[in-house]
C-alpha positions in Angstrom: 28.9 37.4 -41.1 25.9 34.6 -41.6 25.9 32.5 -37.7 27.3 28.9 -38.0 24.1 27.7 -36.2 21.7 28.9 -38.9 22.9 25.7 -41.1 22.3 23.3 -38.9 19.4 21.2 -38.5 18.0 18.4 -35.8 16.2 15.3 -36.9 15.0 12.0 -35.8 14.3 9.1 -37.2 11.8 7.5 -35.6 9.6 8.8 -33.0 11.0 9.4 -29.6 14.1 8.9 -30.9 17.3 10.2 -30.0 17.9 13.6 -31.7 20.5 13.3 -34.5 22.1 16.7 -35.9 23.0 17.4 -39.9 24.1 20.3 -41.6 21.3 22.1 -43.8 23.5 23.3 -46.4 21.5 26.7 -46.6 17.7 25.3 -47.0 14.5 27.0 -45.5 13.0 24.0 -43.5 10.2 23.3 -40.8 9.8 21.7 -38.2 7.6 18.2 -39.2 8.9 18.4 -42.8 9.8 14.9 -44.1 14.5 15.1 -45.7 16.7 12.9 -46.4 19.7 12.8 -45.1 23.0 11.0 -45.8 24.2 8.7 -42.7 27.2 6.0 -42.5 25.1 3.1 -43.8 23.0 5.2 -46.5 20.4 7.8 -47.8 17.4 7.5 -44.8 14.3 8.7 -44.4 14.5 11.8 -41.4 12.2 14.5 -40.0 13.2 17.5 -38.9 12.4 17.9 -35.4 14.4 21.5 -34.6 14.4 24.1 -37.8 18.4 26.0 -38.9 17.1 29.1 -36.7 16.5 27.9 -33.7 19.8 25.8 -32.6 21.0 27.0 -29.4 23.9 25.8 -29.3 26.4 23.5 -32.6 28.6 21.1 -29.9 29.5 18.9 -33.1 31.2 21.7 -35.0 29.8 22.7 -38.9 32.5 20.5 -40.5 31.9 17.1 -38.4 27.6 16.7 -39.9 27.0 15.2 -42.3 24.3 16.8 -45.5 20.5 17.0 -45.8 20.2 15.8 -49.8 16.7 17.1 -50.4 13.5 17.5 -49.1 11.3 14.4 -48.9 8.4 13.8 -52.0 5.6 11.6 -51.8 7.1 9.1 -53.8 10.1 8.6 -51.2 7.6 8.1 -48.5 5.9 5.6 -50.2 8.8 3.6 -51.2 10.1 3.9 -47.7 6.7 1.9 -46.2 7.2 -0.9 -49.2 10.9 -1.3 -48.0 9.7 -1.3 -44.2 6.9 -4.0 -45.0 9.4 -5.9 -46.9 11.9 -5.8 -43.3 9.0 -7.2 -41.5 8.2 -10.0 -43.5 11.8 -11.3 -43.4 11.8 -11.2 -40.0 10.7 -14.5 -39.3 13.1 -16.0 -41.5 15.6 -13.8 -40.2 15.1 -15.5 -36.8 15.0 -19.0 -38.1 18.2 -18.4 -39.7 19.6 -16.6 -36.4 19.6 -19.6 -34.5 21.1 -22.1 -37.2 24.2 -19.3 -37.2 24.3 -19.8 -33.3 23.7 -16.2 -33.5 23.4 -15.3 -29.2 20.2 -12.9 -28.7 16.7 -12.0 -30.0 16.2 -10.4 -33.6 14.1 -7.7 -32.8 13.9 -5.9 -36.2 14.7 -5.7 -39.4 15.6 -2.2 -41.5 16.2 -0.9 -44.4 18.3 2.2 -45.9 16.2 4.1 -48.5 18.3 2.7 -51.4 17.4 -0.8 -50.3 21.2 -1.8 -50.4 21.9 -2.2 -46.7 19.8 -4.6 -43.8 20.6 -3.8 -40.3 19.2 -6.1 -37.8 18.7 -5.1 -34.3 19.1 -7.5 -31.6 18.6 -7.5 -28.3 20.2 -9.6 -25.8 24.3 -10.1 -23.8 26.2 -12.4 -25.6 28.1 -11.0 -29.1 28.5 -14.7 -30.5 28.1 -15.5 -33.9 27.0 -12.1 -35.6 29.8 -12.0 -38.5 28.2 -15.9 -39.5 24.7 -14.8 -39.5 25.8 -11.4 -41.3 27.7 -13.2 -44.4 24.1 -15.8 -44.3 21.6 -13.2 -44.4 23.9 -10.9 -47.2 23.8 -13.9 -49.4 19.9 -14.6 -48.7 18.7 -11.3 -50.1 21.8 -10.2 -52.2 22.5 -7.2 -49.6 24.5 -6.1 -47.3 23.7 -6.9 -43.4 25.0 -6.2 -40.7 23.7 -6.7 -36.7 23.5 -4.0 -33.5 23.1 -4.4 -30.2 20.2 -3.0 -28.0 19.3 -2.6 -24.8 16.3 -3.7 -22.8 14.9 -0.3 -22.8 15.4 0.1 -26.4 14.0 -3.2 -27.0 10.5 -1.5 -25.1 11.0 1.6 -26.9 10.5 -0.5 -30.3 7.8 -3.0 -28.7 5.1 -0.1 -27.5 2.4 -0.7 -25.3 1.0 0.7 -22.3 2.5 1.6 -18.7 1.2 0.8 -15.1 0.2 4.3 -15.0 -2.7 3.2 -18.3 -0.9 5.7 -21.2 1.9 5.2 -23.4 5.5 4.4 -22.6 7.7 7.7 -22.1 9.9 5.8 -24.2 7.4 5.3 -27.5 5.6 8.8 -26.9 8.7 11.7 -26.3 11.2 10.3 -24.3 13.8 10.8 -26.7 17.1 9.9 -24.1 16.9 7.5 -20.7 17.5 8.9 -18.1 19.7 7.6 -15.3 17.3 5.5 -12.6 18.6 3.9 -9.3 17.7 1.9 -6.3 17.9 5.0 -4.2 14.8 7.4 -6.0 12.6 4.4 -4.9 14.2 4.8 -1.4 13.5 8.5 -0.9 10.2 8.2 -2.6 9.2 6.2 0.1 8.1 3.3 -2.6 7.4 -0.3 -1.8 10.6 -2.2 -2.8 9.0 -4.6 -5.2 10.3 -5.6 -7.8 6.7 -5.8 -9.9 5.6 -2.5 -8.4 8.8 -0.5 -9.3 9.6 -2.0 -12.9 8.6 -0.8 -16.2 7.7 -3.5 -19.2 11.7 -3.5 -20.4 12.7 -5.3 -16.5 14.5 -2.0 -15.2 13.3 0.1 -12.9 10.5 3.2 -14.0 11.6 6.6 -15.6 9.7 7.9 -14.3 11.3 7.9 -10.9 13.7 10.4 -12.0 11.0 12.9 -13.0 9.5 13.6 -9.6 13.3 13.1 -7.5 13.5 17.1 -7.7 10.0 18.0 -5.8 10.7 15.3 -3.2 14.6 17.0 -3.0 12.3 20.3 -1.8 9.5 19.1 0.1 11.4 17.3 2.6 13.8 20.1 3.1 10.6 21.1 4.8 9.7 18.6 7.1 11.8 17.1 9.5 13.9 14.2 9.1 13.2 10.5 11.0 14.4 10.1 14.2 14.2 14.0 14.6 13.7 15.1 18.0 10.7 17.4 17.9 9.2 20.3 20.6 5.9 20.4 21.0 3.3 22.2 23.6 2.7 18.1 25.2 6.1 17.1 25.4 9.4 15.9 23.1 8.6 13.5 20.7 10.8 11.8 17.8 10.0 11.5 13.6 8.4 7.4 13.6 7.3 8.3 9.7 6.8 10.2 7.4 4.0 11.4 4.5 5.7 13.6 2.2 2.9 14.2 -0.2 0.4 15.1 2.3 3.2 16.1 4.9 2.6 15.0 7.5 4.7 13.9 10.5 3.4 11.3 12.9 5.3 11.4 16.2 6.2 9.9 18.9 5.2 11.7 22.4 5.5 9.9 25.8 4.6 6.6 24.1 1.1 7.9 22.2 1.8 8.3 18.5 0.6 11.8 17.3 -0.3 12.9 13.7 1.1 16.4 12.6 -0.5 17.7 9.9 0.7 20.6 7.5 -0.5 23.7 9.4 0.9 23.2 12.6 4.3 21.9 11.7 7.5 24.8 12.4 5.1 27.0 14.3 3.2 24.1 16.9 6.0 21.6 16.2 9.5 22.6 15.8 13.0 21.1 15.7 16.6 21.8 14.9 17.2 21.3 10.8 20.7 21.6 11.8 20.9 18.0 13.2 19.1 15.0 14.3 20.1 14.6 17.8 20.0 18.8 18.2 18.4 20.1 21.2 14.7 21.6 19.8 13.8 24.9 19.9 11.2 25.5 22.6 7.8 25.2 21.0 4.6 27.5 22.0 2.4 26.7 25.1 -0.1 24.7 25.4 -2.3 27.9 26.7 -1.2 29.3 23.5 -1.4 27.0 21.4 -5.4 26.4 22.6 -5.7 29.9 22.2 -4.0 30.4 18.6 -6.9 27.2 17.8 -3.7 24.8 16.9 -5.1 22.4 19.2 -8.0 21.3 21.4 -9.0 21.9 24.5 -10.2 18.6 26.7 -13.5 18.7 27.6 -15.1 19.6 31.0 -16.8 16.7 32.5 -20.4 16.5 32.9 -21.9 18.3 36.2 -23.5 14.8 37.4 -19.8 13.1 36.4 -18.4 16.3 39.1 -20.6 15.7 41.7 -19.8 11.8 41.4 -15.7 12.8 41.3 -16.5 15.1 44.4 -18.5 12.6 46.5 -16.1 11.1 49.1 -14.2 7.7 48.5 -16.2 5.0 49.9 -14.6 1.7 50.9 -13.8 -0.9 48.5 -16.5 -3.3 48.5 -15.9 -7.6 48.3 -18.5 -8.7 46.1 -17.1 -12.7 47.2 -17.3 -11.3 50.9 -21.3 -10.6 50.9 -22.4 -13.6 48.9 -20.8 -15.8 51.3 -21.5 -14.1 54.3 -25.3 -13.5 52.9 -26.2 -17.2 54.5 -24.8 -16.1 58.1 -27.3 -13.1 57.7 -30.2 -15.4 57.4 -29.7 -17.4 60.3 -30.5 -15.1 62.4 -34.1 -15.2 60.8 -35.1 -18.8 61.3 -39.2 -18.2 60.6 -38.3 -16.8 57.5 -35.7 -19.7 56.8 -38.0 -22.2 57.2 -40.4 -20.1 55.2 -38.7 -19.9 52.1 -37.7 -23.6 52.3 -41.2 -24.8 52.3 -41.9 -23.1 49.3 -38.4 -24.5 48.2 -40.0 -28.2 48.3 -43.1 -27.8 47.4 -44.6 -26.4 44.1 -47.5 -25.1 44.9 -47.2 -22.9 47.0 -44.1 -21.5 45.4 -45.6 -21.0 42.4 -48.6 -19.0 43.8 -46.4 -16.5 45.6 -43.5 -15.9 43.1 -43.1 -12.2 44.1 -41.4 -13.5 47.2 -38.6 -14.3 45.3 -37.5 -10.5 44.9 -37.2 -9.7 48.7 -34.1 -11.8 48.9 -30.8 -9.7 49.4 -29.0 -8.3 46.5 -25.4 -10.6 47.3 -27.6 -13.4 46.6 -27.8 -12.9 43.4 -24.2 -13.7 43.0 -24.4 -17.0 43.9 -26.8 -18.3 41.0 -24.2 -21.1 39.9 -23.0 -22.5 43.4 -25.1 -25.5 44.7 -23.9 -24.7 47.9 -22.4 -21.8 50.0 -18.6 -22.1 51.4 -19.7 -23.3 55.0 -20.7 -26.5 53.7 -24.6 -26.1 53.9 -26.5 -27.6 51.9 -28.2 -24.9 49.2 -32.0 -26.4 50.6 -31.1 -24.9 54.1 -30.4 -21.3 52.5 -32.3 -19.0 50.5 -32.5 -20.3 46.4 -31.9 -18.2 44.2 -33.3 -14.7 43.3 -33.8 -16.0 39.6 -35.2 -18.8 40.0 -38.4 -20.2 39.0 -41.1 -21.7 39.8 -40.9 -24.6 37.3 -37.5 -26.0 39.2 -39.5 -25.9 42.3 -42.3 -27.7 41.0 -39.7 -30.7 39.7 -38.2 -30.5 43.2 -41.6 -31.2 44.6 -42.6 -33.7 41.8 -39.2 -35.7 43.0 -40.3 -35.8 46.5 -43.7 -37.6 46.0 -42.2 -40.3 44.1 -39.8 -41.1 47.2 -43.1 -41.0 49.0 -45.0 -42.9 46.8 -41.9 -45.6 46.4 -41.5 -46.3 50.6 -45.4 -46.6 50.8 -45.8 -49.1 48.0 -43.1 -50.9 49.5 -44.4 -51.3 53.0 -48.3 -52.0 51.8 -47.2 -54.6 49.5 -44.8 -56.0 52.1 -48.0 -56.0 54.7 -50.2 -57.6 52.4 -47.8 -60.7 51.4 -48.1 -61.2 55.4 -51.8 -61.3 55.2 -52.1 -63.6 52.7 -50.0 -66.1 54.6 
């Protein structure tokens, strides 16, 4: 008995279009051959994509299928090409007629049947108003039976074609025959940014490719802890705060510190209970075992000099402010040295000839560089000048004193001279 599936063939009317089944009527057909089939609209040109002996399941039944009339000839191919060019030419006029008829939507494409007696307009849009009026006027203008067929945004993108954000031709225009069901949950599971410009295609809908990798993400997540999962580590218990599924990397919060764990340590060094998120995690290996296995790095040993410093007894804390305040008081016990340095501070020549004397100042005085007087209220001229004071400052003080002396001498001489003349 002949298998009924040997009389069924699958064809497509356009590239990446849906597959439709027709009765082969006993013809031997090969994949890629062009045939003329009978449809509800009339005879049309199609291409065989499933040979009669390759059909696995015939769900429609052999009695409900339209027949394949014959193989397409070269004249049929030329005639179909001429009809497609004619439909493209009248598309602009059809859009003007749609505006006059009040048709809701946009006329995207027009298609003739192979006999040229029927014209179908593919219209995208949500409204359905004005279809009858438009069909009536179009039939009268071109002398055919005109009809309107509504298409969605994805079908419109398939007809227009183009390239996606991946840089390749749109799947719906190249090979995708049916549109998968895509929801925003897929983008959340794949940790994609919920930005419409990033996860939407040219049709304005969610990317169909989100459904391609969903199963892979589900399988990879089975071997990873979930967000907020309690995990045990050699350094203590932590909680999962971030997951990178593609890199198989988990970020833990252990004692307030973020630690990134790679795929090599998951399940061995870092362990968790997959039954519940808040379940008590199983014990992890000890730190010594992890170091012995080379899973974590040991802490570096301090250098010998640092060890010696650490072994020294702790010294009393030094108050820098107190040292700087007590330094002038210690100098008061040395009157000769204070007077000598005071004279050098007043005279520029002696201080410039002996600049090396400033290096003998106590170290505590270097913290008094920005102060003009000590905390006790004593002027800075009575104490030792700063260690970094140069000869230019001493010379400036000497010049000012000489100017004062000249002014005093000049004033006295003027008064005396005036008395002599009188």
